[in-house]
C-alpha positions, 0 to 999 in steps of 0.5 A: 500500500502507498505510503504518503506520510513518510515523516510520520511513518519514520516517527511512529515506527521508531522511538515514539511507537516503542514508547507507546507500546511500553506505556500502553496500559498507562496511556489507556488508563489516562485516556479512559475518560475521553475514550468512553466519551467518544465511544458513547458518542458513536451511538448504536454501532452494532452490525456496522462496519467501522474503520478505526483510524490511527488505532494505535495499540488497539484499545479503541478498536477492541471497544468498538468490537465489543459494542458489536461493530465489525472493525478494521483497526488501521495504523502506520506504526508496526510496533503498535499494530503488533501489540494490538494483534497480541491483545486481539489474540488474547481476547479471542475476538473475531470481529476485527482486523488490524492493518499496518498501513498509511491511511491516505493510501488504504482501501479502494471501495466505499465499504465503511458505515463509520470512520472513527478516530481516537487521537489518530487524525492529526498527523497527516502531512497533507490533511485535505488529500488524506480526508478526501481519500477517507471520504471515498471509503464511506458508504453514501450514508456514512458518517465520521467521528474524530476525537482530537485535542484542544489547544495546549492551554486547555490540556495542561497535562500535556503542556506543563512539562514542556513549558517547565523545561523551555528555559533550558532549551536553545531558542527554537523557531516558531512551530506551525500550529497546524503541522502534524502533531497532537494539537494540529486540529485544535482550531475548529475553523481550520478543521472545518475547512479541511473537512469541507474541502475534502467533501464532508458536510454537516461538520459539528464540534462538541467540547469534552473537558475531563479530569486526567489522572496522569500518574499515581505519584510525581515520580511516576509522572516524571518517568512517564514524561521521560518516555512520552511527548516533546519533553522526552525528546528535549531531555534526551538531547541535554547534557546531564547537568541541564537534564537534572535541572530540567527534571527538577523544574518539571517536578516543581511544575507538577507539585501543584497538581498532586492530590490524594489520588496522584497527579491530576490535571485538566484536559479537553478534546473536540468530538468532531462529527461529519457526514459523507453528504 
């Protein structure tokens, strides 16, 4: 199958994919409130054929199958798909298939009733082209539901560590907020334009705020940050002296968010719904 997003393929088949596999259980736990909200938002899907876009290690795909859908879990990351297939085997589920492929080149016919994504829709290098292709995979009455992160300020659990270590990093050029990444779809006007240009109609946004338990303790939260996200990449590039100071800055930034249940912070997502039209 054609690979249209080579930078993302390299990223998710490298250290990032390995880190998500390593922390699969923790990540699924952290994301549970959002996962539940997005799945409930799908309504009754029993008997429908669903494409789980950017399925990662398979948590959402397994849940969609448990709700009676026939599901294809699709992801560009080979290590994450390998983990998803192992989970499928352990649970003896037959109503689903996991495919390792670039979604922009996957499939040829309009065979899906629904397209669903739990945080797998923000990483296309050419999003209009990608969603125009996905549009062709839906049946004439098909619908799509995406879940993506709102802005960094609405998701301190993802941004506090990065802000804490910023003083220890060399000055960086301003990053394009619409470049592939976790916050690429934070701007609703931009996303509505992308989906409209790709052929979708009736685009709707629902805001879903949730509390996030990052980890049971600060030490576990820091260990988590060392493997996942932008802070991990920055810390690996530092010398030992600066890394120690940066880690202390992260610890101080997380302290105000400690509770009896662990490190808890706010998060917010968009549930985006659209129809093929």
